[in-house]
GUGUPA-520221 format. One record per atom (N, C-alpha, C): residue in one letter; residue number from 1; atom name; x negated, y negated, z negated. Coordinates in steps of 0.1 Angstrom, whole numbers. Example, Ala and Ser with C-alpha at 12.3 -4.5 7.8 and 13.67 -1.06 7.14 Angstrom:
<sites>
+----+-----+----+-------+-------+-------+
! aa !   i ! at !    c1 !    c2 !    c3 !
+----+-----+----+-------+-------+-------+
!  A !   1 !  N !  -132 !    57 !   -78 !
!  A !   1 ! CA !  -123 !    45 !   -78 !
!  A !   1 !  C !  -132 !    33 !   -78 !
!  S !   2 !  N !  -128 !    22 !   -71 !
!  S !   2 ! CA !  -137 !    11 !   -71 !
!  S !   2 !  C !  -129 !     0 !   -79 !
+----+-----+----+-------+-------+-------+
</sites>
This chain:
<sites>
+----+-----+----+-------+-------+-------+
! aa !   i ! at !    c1 !    c2 !    c3 !
+----+-----+----+-------+-------+-------+
!  X !   1 !  N !   138 !  -113 !    86 !
!  X !   1 ! CA !   128 !  -109 !    75 !
!  X !   1 !  C !   136 !  -105 !    63 !
!  X !   2 !  N !   131 !   -95 !    57 !
!  X !   2 ! CA !   138 !   -89 !    45 !
!  X !   2 !  C !   136 !   -98 !    33 !
!  X !   3 !  N !   147 !   -99 !    25 !
!  X !   3 ! CA !   146 !  -107 !    13 !
!  X !   3 !  C !   147 !   -97 !     1 !
!  X !   4 !  N !   148 !   -84 !     3 !
!  X !   4 ! CA !   149 !   -74 !    -7 !
!  X !   4 !  C !   135 !   -70 !   -12 !
!  X !   5 !  N !   133 !   -69 !   -25 !
!  X !   5 ! CA !   120 !   -65 !   -30 !
!  X !   5 !  C !   117 !   -51 !   -27 !
!  X !   6 !  N !   105 !   -49 !   -24 !
!  X !   6 ! CA !   100 !   -35 !   -20 !
!  X !   6 !  C !    91 !   -30 !   -31 !
!  X !   7 !  N !    92 !   -17 !   -34 !
!  X !   7 ! CA !    84 !   -12 !   -45 !
!  X !   7 !  C !    81 !     3 !   -42 !
!  X !   8 !  N !    71 !     9 !   -48 !
!  X !   8 ! CA !    68 !    23 !   -47 !
!  X !   8 !  C !    64 !    28 !   -61 !
!  X !   9 !  N !    67 !    41 !   -63 !
!  X !   9 ! CA !    63 !    47 !   -76 !
!  X !   9 !  C !    49 !    53 !   -74 !
!  X !  10 !  N !    42 !    55 !   -85 !
!  X !  10 ! CA !    29 !    60 !   -85 !
!  X !  10 !  C !    27 !    72 !   -76 !
!  X !  11 !  N !    35 !    82 !   -78 !
!  X !  11 ! CA !    34 !    95 !   -70 !
!  X !  11 !  C !    35 !    92 !   -55 !
!  X !  12 !  N !    44 !    83 !   -51 !
!  X !  12 ! CA !    45 !    80 !   -36 !
!  X !  12 !  C !    31 !    74 !   -31 !
!  X !  13 !  N !    25 !    65 !   -39 !
!  X !  13 ! CA !    13 !    59 !   -35 !
!  X !  13 !  C !     2 !    69 !   -34 !
!  X !  14 !  N !     1 !    77 !   -45 !
!  X !  14 ! CA !   -10 !    87 !   -46 !
!  X !  14 !  C !    -9 !    98 !   -35 !
!  X !  15 !  N !     3 !   100 !   -30 !
!  X !  15 ! CA !     5 !   110 !   -19 !
!  X !  15 !  C !    -1 !   106 !    -6 !
!  X !  16 !  N !    -4 !    93 !    -4 !
!  X !  16 ! CA !   -10 !    88 !     8 !
!  X !  16 !  C !   -24 !    84 !     6 !
!  X !  17 !  N !   -30 !    85 !    -6 !
!  X !  17 ! CA !   -44 !    81 !    -8 !
!  X !  17 !  C !   -53 !    92 !    -2 !
!  X !  18 !  N !   -64 !    88 !     4 !
!  X !  18 ! CA !   -73 !    98 !     9 !
!  X !  18 !  C !   -79 !   105 !    -3 !
!  X !  19 !  N !   -85 !   117 !    -1 !
!  X !  19 ! CA !   -91 !   125 !   -11 !
!  X !  19 !  C !  -102 !   117 !   -18 !
!  X !  20 !  N !  -102 !   117 !   -31 !
!  X !  20 ! CA !  -112 !   109 !   -39 !
!  X !  20 !  C !  -109 !    95 !   -42 !
!  X !  21 !  N !   -98 !    90 !   -36 !
!  X !  21 ! CA !   -94 !    76 !   -38 !
!  X !  21 !  C !   -85 !    76 !   -50 !
!  X !  22 !  N !   -84 !    64 !   -57 !
!  X !  22 ! CA !   -75 !    63 !   -68 !
!  X !  22 !  C !   -69 !    49 !   -69 !
!  X !  23 !  N !   -60 !    47 !   -79 !
!  X !  23 ! CA !   -53 !    34 !   -80 !
!  X !  23 !  C !   -62 !    26 !   -90 !
!  X !  24 !  N !   -64 !    13 !   -87 !
!  X !  24 ! CA !   -71 !     4 !   -95 !
!  X !  24 !  C !   -62 !    -2 !  -106 !
!  X !  25 !  N !   -49 !    -1 !  -104 !
!  X !  25 ! CA !   -39 !    -6 !  -113 !
!  X !  25 !  C !   -27 !     3 !  -113 !
!  X !  26 !  N !   -19 !     4 !  -123 !
!  X !  26 ! CA !    -8 !    13 !  -124 !
!  X !  26 !  C !     4 !    10 !  -115 !
!  X !  27 !  N !     6 !    -3 !  -112 !
!  X !  27 ! CA !    17 !    -7 !  -104 !
!  X !  27 !  C !    14 !   -18 !   -95 !
!  X !  28 !  N !    21 !   -19 !   -84 !
!  X !  28 ! CA !    19 !   -30 !   -74 !
!  X !  28 !  C !    27 !   -41 !   -78 !
!  X !  29 !  N !    27 !   -51 !   -69 !
!  X !  29 ! CA !    35 !   -63 !   -72 !
!  X !  29 !  C !    41 !   -68 !   -59 !
!  X !  30 !  N !    53 !   -73 !   -60 !
!  X !  30 ! CA !    61 !   -79 !   -49 !
!  X !  30 !  C !    58 !   -93 !   -48 !
!  X !  31 !  N !    55 !   -98 !   -36 !
!  X !  31 ! CA !    53 !  -113 !   -34 !
!  X !  31 !  C !    65 !  -117 !   -25 !
!  X !  32 !  N !    74 !  -124 !   -31 !
!  X !  32 ! CA !    86 !  -129 !   -23 !
!  X !  32 !  C !    82 !  -139 !   -13 !
!  X !  33 !  N !    72 !  -147 !   -15 !
!  X !  33 ! CA !    68 !  -157 !    -6 !
!  X !  33 !  C !    63 !  -151 !     8 !
!  X !  34 !  N !    56 !  -140 !     7 !
!  X !  34 ! CA !    51 !  -133 !    19 !
!  X !  34 !  C !    59 !  -121 !    23 !
!  X !  35 !  N !    69 !  -118 !    15 !
!  X !  35 ! CA !    77 !  -106 !    17 !
!  X !  35 !  C !    69 !   -93 !    19 !
!  X !  36 !  N !    60 !   -92 !     9 !
!  X !  36 ! CA !    51 !   -80 !    10 !
!  X !  36 !  C !    48 !   -75 !    -4 !
!  X !  37 !  N !    45 !   -62 !    -5 !
!  X !  37 ! CA !    42 !   -55 !   -17 !
!  X !  37 !  C !    27 !   -51 !   -16 !
!  X !  38 !  N !    19 !   -53 !   -27 !
!  X !  38 ! CA !     5 !   -51 !   -27 !
!  X !  38 !  C !     1 !   -44 !   -40 !
!  X !  39 !  N !    -9 !   -35 !   -38 !
!  X !  39 ! CA !   -16 !   -28 !   -50 !
!  X !  39 !  C !   -30 !   -26 !   -46 !
!  X !  40 !  N !   -39 !   -26 !   -56 !
!  X !  40 ! CA !   -53 !   -24 !   -54 !
!  X !  40 !  C !   -56 !    -9 !   -55 !
!  X !  41 !  N !   -64 !    -4 !   -45 !
!  X !  41 ! CA !   -68 !    10 !   -45 !
!  X !  41 !  C !   -83 !    11 !   -45 !
!  X !  42 !  N !   -88 !    21 !   -50 !
!  X !  42 ! CA !  -103 !    23 !   -51 !
!  X !  42 !  C !  -107 !    34 !   -42 !
!  X !  43 !  N !  -118 !    32 !   -34 !
!  X !  43 ! CA !  -123 !    43 !   -26 !
!  X !  43 !  C !  -133 !    51 !   -35 !
!  X !  44 !  N !  -140 !    61 !   -29 !
!  X !  44 ! CA !  -148 !    70 !   -36 !
!  X !  44 !  C !  -160 !    63 !   -42 !
!  X !  45 !  N !  -164 !    51 !   -37 !
!  X !  45 ! CA !  -175 !    44 !   -43 !
!  X !  45 !  C !  -170 !    33 !   -53 !
!  X !  46 !  N !  -158 !    34 !   -57 !
!  X !  46 ! CA !  -151 !    25 !   -66 !
!  X !  46 !  C !  -150 !    10 !   -61 !
!  X !  47 !  N !  -150 !     9 !   -48 !
!  X !  47 ! CA !  -148 !    -4 !   -42 !
!  X !  47 !  C !  -133 !    -6 !   -41 !
!  X !  48 !  N !  -128 !   -18 !   -45 !
!  X !  48 ! CA !  -113 !   -19 !   -44 !
!  X !  48 !  C !  -109 !   -25 !   -31 !
!  X !  49 !  N !   -97 !   -21 !   -27 !
!  X !  49 ! CA !   -91 !   -25 !   -14 !
!  X !  49 !  C !   -77 !   -29 !   -16 !
!  X !  50 !  N !   -72 !   -40 !   -10 !
!  X !  50 ! CA !   -58 !   -43 !   -12 !
!  X !  50 !  C !   -50 !   -35 !    -2 !
!  X !  51 !  N !   -40 !   -28 !    -7 !
!  X !  51 ! CA !   -30 !   -20 !     1 !
!  X !  51 !  C !   -17 !   -28 !     1 !
!  X !  52 !  N !   -14 !   -33 !    13 !
!  X !  52 ! CA !    -3 !   -42 !    15 !
!  X !  52 !  C !     7 !   -37 !    24 !
!  X !  53 !  N !    20 !   -36 !    20 !
!  X !  53 ! CA !    31 !   -32 !    29 !
!  X !  53 !  C !    40 !   -44 !    31 !
!  X !  54 !  N !    42 !   -48 !    43 !
!  X !  54 ! CA !    51 !   -59 !    46 !
!  X !  54 !  C !    66 !   -53 !    47 !
!  X !  55 !  N !    75 !   -61 !    42 !
!  X !  55 ! CA !    89 !   -57 !    41 !
!  X !  55 !  C !    94 !   -55 !    56 !
!  X !  56 !  N !    90 !   -63 !    65 !
!  X !  56 ! CA !    94 !   -61 !    79 !
!  X !  56 !  C !    90 !   -47 !    84 !
!  X !  57 !  N !    78 !   -43 !    81 !
!  X !  57 ! CA !    74 !   -29 !    85 !
!  X !  57 !  C !    82 !   -19 !    78 !
!  X !  58 !  N !    86 !   -20 !    65 !
!  X !  58 ! CA !    94 !   -11 !    58 !
!  X !  58 !  C !   108 !   -10 !    64 !
!  X !  59 !  N !   113 !   -22 !    68 !
!  X !  59 ! CA !   126 !   -22 !    75 !
!  X !  59 !  C !   126 !   -15 !    88 !
!  X !  60 !  N !   115 !   -17 !    95 !
!  X !  60 ! CA !   114 !   -12 !   109 !
!  X !  60 !  C !   111 !     3 !   109 !
!  X !  61 !  N !   101 !     7 !   101 !
!  X !  61 ! CA !    96 !    21 !   101 !
!  X !  61 !  C !   102 !    30 !    90 !
!  X !  62 !  N !   107 !    24 !    79 !
!  X !  62 ! CA !   111 !    31 !    67 !
!  X !  62 !  C !   101 !    29 !    56 !
!  X !  63 !  N !   105 !    30 !    44 !
!  X !  63 ! CA !    96 !    27 !    32 !
!  X !  63 !  C !    83 !    36 !    33 !
!  X !  64 !  N !    84 !    49 !    33 !
!  X !  64 ! CA !    73 !    57 !    32 !
!  X !  64 !  C !    64 !    57 !    45 !
!  X !  65 !  N !    70 !    57 !    57 !
!  X !  65 ! CA !    61 !    55 !    69 !
!  X !  65 !  C !    54 !    42 !    69 !
!  X !  66 !  N !    60 !    31 !    63 !
!  X !  66 ! CA !    53 !    18 !    63 !
!  X !  66 !  C !    41 !    19 !    53 !
!  X !  67 !  N !    43 !    27 !    42 !
!  X !  67 ! CA !    32 !    29 !    32 !
!  X !  67 !  C !    21 !    37 !    39 !
!  X !  68 !  N !    24 !    47 !    46 !
!  X !  68 ! CA !    14 !    55 !    53 !
!  X !  68 !  C !     6 !    47 !    63 !
!  X !  69 !  N !    13 !    39 !    71 !
!  X !  69 ! CA !     7 !    30 !    81 !
!  X !  69 !  C !    -3 !    20 !    74 !
!  X !  70 !  N !     2 !    14 !    63 !
!  X !  70 ! CA !    -7 !     5 !    56 !
!  X !  70 !  C !   -19 !    12 !    50 !
!  X !  71 !  N !   -18 !    24 !    45 !
!  X !  71 ! CA !   -29 !    31 !    39 !
!  X !  71 !  C !   -39 !    35 !    50 !
!  X !  72 !  N !   -33 !    40 !    62 !
!  X !  72 ! CA !   -42 !    43 !    73 !
!  X !  72 !  C !   -50 !    31 !    77 !
!  X !  73 !  N !   -44 !    19 !    77 !
!  X !  73 ! CA !   -52 !     7 !    81 !
!  X !  73 !  C !   -63 !     4 !    71 !
!  X !  74 !  N !   -60 !     5 !    58 !
!  X !  74 ! CA !   -70 !     3 !    48 !
!  X !  74 !  C !   -82 !    13 !    49 !
!  X !  75 !  N !   -78 !    26 !    52 !
!  X !  75 ! CA !   -88 !    36 !    53 !
!  X !  75 !  C !   -97 !    34 !    65 !
!  X !  76 !  N !   -92 !    30 !    76 !
!  X !  76 ! CA !  -100 !    27 !    88 !
!  X !  76 !  C !  -109 !    15 !    85 !
!  X !  77 !  N !  -104 !     5 !    78 !
!  X !  77 ! CA !  -113 !    -7 !    74 !
!  X !  77 !  C !  -124 !    -2 !    65 !
!  X !  78 !  N !  -121 !     7 !    56 !
!  X !  78 ! CA !  -131 !    12 !    46 !
!  X !  78 !  C !  -142 !    20 !    53 !
!  X !  79 !  N !  -138 !    27 !    64 !
!  X !  79 ! CA !  -148 !    34 !    71 !
!  X !  79 !  C !  -157 !    26 !    80 !
!  X !  80 !  N !  -153 !    13 !    82 !
!  X !  80 ! CA !  -161 !     4 !    90 !
!  X !  80 !  C !  -158 !     5 !   104 !
+----+-----+----+-------+-------+-------+
</sites>
């Protein structure tokens, strides 16, 4: 498991948000206890969703592919 802090800049996050979605907060936060990075995103109905990227996924897939995979999961959950 990775012990290195994971982070993303706002432009990286926005590039993977579906059309009409936005950030609920300007920056995410690293949780060393769970080795994951999380930010709240808003869908088109202004419902917030936690977007979480685990460090193990970032190590395995790469930083940006792990962010895309996490966003795809959140989007599928939002669709029901």
